[in-house]
C-alpha positions as CSV (number, residue, x, y, z in Angstrom):
1,X,-134.0,-136.6,33.9
2,X,-131.0,-134.7,35.3
3,X,-132.3,-131.7,37.4
4,X,-130.1,-129.2,35.5
5,X,-131.3,-130.5,32.1
6,X,-134.9,-130.3,33.4
7,X,-134.5,-126.7,34.6
8,X,-133.0,-125.6,31.3
9,X,-135.8,-127.3,29.4
10,X,-138.5,-125.7,31.7
11,X,-137.0,-122.2,31.1
12,X,-136.9,-122.8,27.4
13,X,-140.5,-123.9,27.3
14,X,-141.6,-121.0,29.4
15,X,-140.0,-118.6,26.9
16,X,-141.3,-120.5,23.8
17,X,-144.7,-120.1,25.5
18,X,-144.4,-116.3,25.5
19,X,-143.3,-115.7,29.1
20,X,-140.0,-114.0,30.1
21,X,-137.8,-115.6,32.6
22,X,-137.1,-113.7,35.9
23,X,-133.7,-112.5,37.1
24,X,-133.7,-115.2,39.8
25,X,-134.4,-117.9,37.2
26,X,-131.5,-116.5,35.0
27,X,-129.1,-116.9,38.0
28,X,-130.2,-120.5,38.4
29,X,-130.0,-121.1,34.7
30,X,-126.4,-119.9,34.7
31,X,-125.5,-122.4,37.4
32,X,-127.4,-125.2,35.5
33,X,-125.5,-124.2,32.3
34,X,-122.2,-124.7,34.1
35,X,-123.1,-128.3,34.5
36,X,-124.7,-128.7,31.0
37,X,-123.3,-126.0,28.7
38,X,-124.0,-127.8,25.5
39,X,-127.6,-128.5,26.4
40,X,-128.0,-124.8,27.4
41,X,-126.6,-123.7,24.1
42,X,-128.9,-126.0,22.2
43,X,-131.9,-124.7,24.0
44,X,-130.9,-121.2,23.4
45,X,-130.6,-121.9,19.7
46,X,-134.1,-123.4,19.6
47,X,-135.3,-120.1,21.0
48,X,-133.3,-118.2,18.4
49,X,-134.7,-120.3,15.6
50,X,-138.3,-120.0,16.9
51,X,-138.3,-116.2,17.2
52,X,-135.6,-115.0,14.8
53,X,-135.5,-117.7,12.0
54,X,-132.3,-118.7,10.2
55,X,-131.4,-115.3,8.5
56,X,-127.8,-114.3,9.4
57,X,-127.5,-110.6,10.1
58,X,-124.2,-109.2,9.1
59,X,-123.2,-105.6,9.8
60,X,-120.0,-103.6,9.3
61,X,-118.7,-100.2,10.5
62,X,-116.1,-97.6,9.9
63,X,-113.9,-95.7,12.2
64,X,-114.8,-92.3,10.8
65,X,-112.8,-90.2,13.4
66,X,-110.1,-91.9,15.4
67,X,-108.4,-91.2,18.7
68,X,-108.1,-88.3,21.1
69,X,-111.3,-89.1,22.9
70,X,-112.0,-87.1,26.0
71,X,-113.6,-90.0,27.8
72,X,-111.5,-92.3,30.1
73,X,-113.1,-95.7,29.3
74,X,-110.4,-98.0,30.8
75,X,-110.6,-100.6,28.0
76,X,-110.5,-98.3,25.0
77,X,-107.6,-97.8,22.5
78,X,-109.0,-94.4,21.4
79,X,-109.1,-92.7,24.8
80,X,-106.9,-89.6,25.0
81,X,-106.1,-90.5,28.6
82,X,-103.8,-93.4,27.6
83,X,-100.9,-94.0,25.3
84,X,-101.9,-96.9,23.1
85,X,-100.3,-96.0,19.8
86,X,-103.6,-96.1,18.0
87,X,-103.8,-94.3,14.7
88,X,-105.3,-90.8,15.0
89,X,-107.0,-88.9,12.3
90,X,-109.8,-86.3,11.8
91,X,-113.2,-86.9,10.4
92,X,-113.2,-88.6,7.1
93,X,-115.1,-87.1,4.2
94,X,-118.6,-88.1,3.2
95,X,-117.3,-89.5,-0.1
96,X,-114.7,-91.6,1.7
97,X,-117.3,-93.0,4.0
98,X,-119.6,-93.8,1.0
99,X,-116.7,-95.7,-0.5
100,X,-116.3,-97.7,2.7
101,X,-120.0,-98.4,2.7
102,X,-120.0,-99.7,-0.8
103,X,-117.2,-102.1,0.0
104,X,-119.1,-103.3,3.1
105,X,-122.2,-103.9,0.9
106,X,-120.1,-105.8,-1.6
107,X,-118.8,-108.3,0.9
108,X,-122.2,-109.1,2.4
109,X,-123.1,-106.5,5.1
110,X,-126.7,-105.5,5.3
111,X,-126.0,-102.6,7.8
112,X,-123.3,-100.0,7.9
113,X,-122.3,-98.0,11.0
114,X,-120.5,-94.6,11.1
115,X,-118.5,-94.5,14.3
116,X,-116.6,-91.5,15.8
117,X,-114.4,-91.2,18.8
118,X,-115.4,-88.5,21.4
119,X,-118.1,-87.7,23.9
120,X,-120.5,-86.3,21.3
121,X,-120.7,-84.0,18.2
122,X,-120.0,-80.4,19.3
123,X,-118.6,-79.2,16.0
124,X,-121.6,-78.3,13.7
125,X,-119.4,-78.4,10.6
126,X,-118.3,-81.9,11.3
127,X,-121.8,-83.0,12.2
128,X,-123.1,-81.6,8.9
129,X,-120.5,-83.7,7.2
130,X,-121.7,-86.9,9.0
131,X,-125.3,-86.1,8.0
132,X,-124.2,-85.7,4.4
133,X,-122.5,-89.1,4.6
134,X,-125.7,-90.7,5.9
135,X,-127.7,-89.2,3.0
136,X,-125.2,-90.4,0.4
137,X,-125.1,-94.0,1.8
138,X,-128.9,-94.1,2.1
139,X,-129.3,-92.9,-1.5
140,X,-126.5,-94.9,-3.2
141,X,-126.6,-98.3,-1.5
142,X,-129.1,-100.7,-0.2
143,X,-127.5,-100.6,3.3
144,X,-129.4,-99.7,6.4
145,X,-127.4,-96.9,8.1
146,X,-126.4,-96.8,11.8
147,X,-124.5,-94.2,13.7
148,X,-122.4,-94.4,16.9
149,X,-121.5,-90.8,17.6
150,X,-121.5,-90.5,21.4
151,X,-124.2,-88.6,23.3
152,X,-126.3,-86.7,20.8
153,X,-128.8,-83.9,21.2
154,X,-132.5,-84.2,20.3
155,X,-132.0,-82.0,17.3
156,X,-129.0,-84.1,16.1
157,X,-131.0,-87.2,16.4
158,X,-133.8,-85.6,14.3
159,X,-131.3,-84.6,11.6
160,X,-129.9,-88.1,11.4
161,X,-133.3,-89.7,11.1
162,X,-134.3,-87.3,8.4
163,X,-131.0,-88.1,6.5
164,X,-131.9,-91.8,6.5
165,X,-130.3,-93.2,9.7
166,X,-132.3,-96.0,11.1
167,X,-130.5,-97.1,14.2
168,X,-128.2,-95.4,16.8
169,X,-125.6,-97.3,18.8
170,X,-125.1,-96.7,22.5
171,X,-123.5,-99.5,24.5
172,X,-124.3,-99.8,28.1
173,X,-120.9,-101.7,28.2
174,X,-121.6,-103.5,31.6
175,X,-123.9,-103.5,34.6
176,X,-124.9,-100.3,36.3
177,X,-123.1,-101.4,39.5
178,X,-119.8,-102.0,37.7
179,X,-119.9,-99.0,35.3
180,X,-118.0,-96.6,37.6
181,X,-115.1,-99.1,37.5
182,X,-114.6,-98.7,33.8
183,X,-115.4,-95.0,33.2
184,X,-115.8,-91.8,35.3
185,X,-116.1,-89.1,32.6
186,X,-119.7,-90.0,31.8
187,X,-122.3,-92.0,33.7
188,X,-124.5,-95.0,33.2
189,X,-127.5,-92.8,33.7
190,X,-126.4,-90.6,30.8
191,X,-126.3,-93.6,28.6
192,X,-129.8,-94.7,29.7
193,X,-131.2,-91.3,29.1
194,X,-129.6,-91.2,25.6
195,X,-131.3,-94.6,24.8
196,X,-134.7,-93.2,25.8
197,X,-134.2,-90.1,23.7
198,X,-133.1,-92.2,20.7
199,X,-136.3,-94.1,20.9
200,X,-138.4,-91.0,21.4
201,X,-136.9,-89.6,18.2
202,X,-138.2,-92.6,16.3
203,X,-134.9,-94.4,15.9
204,X,-134.0,-98.0,16.8
205,X,-131.3,-98.7,19.5
206,X,-128.3,-100.9,19.2
207,X,-126.8,-101.5,22.6
208,X,-124.7,-104.2,24.2
209,X,-121.4,-104.4,26.0
210,X,-118.1,-106.2,26.6
211,X,-117.5,-109.3,28.5
212,X,-114.2,-109.5,30.4
213,X,-113.7,-106.1,31.9
214,X,-113.4,-107.5,35.4
215,X,-117.1,-107.7,36.0
216,X,-118.9,-110.7,37.7
217,X,-121.3,-113.1,36.1
218,X,-124.1,-111.4,38.0
219,X,-123.0,-108.1,36.3
220,X,-123.3,-109.7,32.9
221,X,-126.8,-111.0,33.7
222,X,-127.8,-107.6,35.1
223,X,-126.7,-105.9,31.8
224,X,-128.9,-108.3,29.9
225,X,-131.9,-107.4,32.0
226,X,-131.1,-103.7,31.6
227,X,-131.1,-104.1,27.8
228,X,-134.4,-106.0,28.1
229,X,-135.9,-103.1,30.1
230,X,-135.0,-100.7,27.4
231,X,-136.5,-102.8,24.6
232,X,-133.4,-102.5,22.4
233,X,-133.5,-103.9,18.8
234,X,-130.0,-105.1,18.4
235,X,-127.4,-106.3,20.9
236,X,-123.7,-106.5,20.0
237,X,-121.7,-108.8,22.3
238,X,-118.0,-108.1,22.5
239,X,-115.3,-110.1,24.2
240,X,-112.6,-108.1,25.9
241,X,-109.3,-108.0,24.0
242,X,-106.5,-106.4,26.0
243,X,-105.1,-103.1,24.5
244,X,-101.6,-102.4,25.7
245,X,-101.4,-98.9,27.3
246,X,-104.9,-99.0,28.8
247,X,-105.5,-99.7,32.5
248,X,-107.1,-103.0,31.5
249,X,-104.2,-103.9,29.2
250,X,-103.1,-106.9,31.2
251,X,-106.6,-108.3,31.8
252,X,-107.2,-111.8,30.6
253,X,-110.2,-112.5,28.4
254,X,-112.8,-114.9,29.7
255,X,-112.7,-118.6,28.8
256,X,-114.5,-119.6,25.6
257,X,-116.9,-121.9,27.5
258,X,-117.9,-119.0,29.8
259,X,-118.4,-116.7,26.9
260,X,-120.6,-119.2,25.0
261,X,-122.7,-119.9,28.2
262,X,-123.3,-116.2,28.6
263,X,-124.3,-115.9,24.9
264,X,-126.8,-118.6,25.4
265,X,-128.2,-116.9,28.6
266,X,-128.6,-113.6,26.7
267,X,-130.8,-115.4,24.2
268,X,-132.9,-116.8,27.0
269,X,-133.2,-113.2,28.5
270,X,-133.6,-111.5,25.1
271,X,-135.4,-114.0,22.9
272,X,-136.5,-111.6,20.1
273,X,-133.5,-109.3,19.5
274,X,-130.8,-109.4,16.8
275,X,-127.8,-110.5,18.7
276,X,-124.3,-110.3,17.1
277,X,-121.0,-111.6,18.0
278,X,-118.5,-108.8,17.6
279,X,-115.0,-107.8,18.6
280,X,-112.7,-110.2,20.4
281,X,-114.3,-113.3,19.0
282,X,-111.2,-114.3,16.9
283,X,-108.9,-114.3,19.9
284,X,-111.2,-115.3,22.7
285,X,-113.2,-118.0,21.0
286,X,-110.5,-119.2,18.6
287,X,-111.6,-122.4,16.9
288,X,-115.0,-122.2,18.6
289,X,-116.3,-119.1,16.8
290,X,-119.1,-121.1,15.0
291,X,-120.3,-122.2,18.5
292,X,-121.5,-118.6,19.0
293,X,-124.1,-119.3,16.4
294,X,-124.9,-122.6,18.0
295,X,-125.5,-120.7,21.3
296,X,-128.4,-118.6,19.9
297,X,-126.7,-115.7,18.2
298,X,-128.1,-114.6,14.8
299,X,-125.6,-112.0,13.7
300,X,-122.0,-111.0,13.4
301,X,-119.9,-107.9,12.7
302,X,-117.6,-108.5,9.8
303,X,-114.6,-106.7,8.3
304,X,-113.0,-105.6,11.5
305,X,-113.7,-103.6,14.7
306,X,-112.6,-100.0,14.5
307,X,-109.0,-100.4,15.9
308,X,-108.9,-104.2,15.7
309,X,-108.6,-106.2,12.5
310,X,-111.1,-109.0,11.8
311,X,-110.9,-112.0,9.6
312,X,-111.9,-112.1,5.9
313,X,-115.7,-111.7,5.4
314,X,-115.7,-114.8,3.2
315,X,-114.8,-117.0,6.2
316,X,-117.7,-115.6,8.2
317,X,-120.2,-116.1,5.4
318,X,-119.0,-119.7,5.0
319,X,-119.3,-120.2,8.7
320,X,-122.9,-119.0,8.7
321,X,-123.8,-121.3,5.7
322,X,-122.0,-124.3,7.4
323,X,-124.2,-123.7,10.5
324,X,-127.4,-123.8,8.3
325,X,-128.0,-120.1,8.2
326,X,-129.3,-118.1,5.2
327,X,-127.5,-115.0,3.9
């Protein structure tokens, strides 16, 4: 047997037996996967099927307040530091957000996220409006409600939980080593502290990042191990899509085969989590979008990505069915 195939199989069997792989093994697995990418993907998908089953997890979100963000994330269209031409608007009403949620439910989402630009929620009137929206969506739909509202206080987390919010989103974005290269207005440590406080408040954590910000493959692996150390529930995996006007506006997205190999590695490192393919998949993976599911992922964001349009949800549902998943 080829040594790369054997190493991949050995790592797969180790995980199926209930033992996590080490950071050193993940590095070797990455190199083996470069030689045998399809075998790595197949092994990752066996891990997915064993621990997560065939249920496809669709989520959707709404850009509830757009633009003029105080943070300088170098990839983001909504940062007030750059001129990207993104549409700017104040916080949308609870009734408007409820309408968006009902639309998301109608086209197949099981979760709905309320997302706002900005470092956090310093305006009590606006925060009260968000809490009202969470209550309305929880009461009038069958959706699970998530929120991505920046860095929140303990009291704000408590209020959201009481209103019916189940999960809070807080992306690590990249590895700790590389984070200062993408943002300097808040720190990686602040994000990690926020994740711990979310969990202390009795809420689940959705946390992932973006591939293609200039980071190394080691950085991508390090982020996966950071997510494992925080015991997150859901991992959204985005592929960088250049936004004109941002400092990263001329960056090139990673190659499809490199993205798919990393997806598979994330499943090896995080065998039990809900792992979704999100923004950037249409442009970076092109005709290979279905391969994300073959590489061990069990979810997707549908209906668009805040400032970037997605494809029709019907196509994503058909893709999942064609790959043998249940809706």
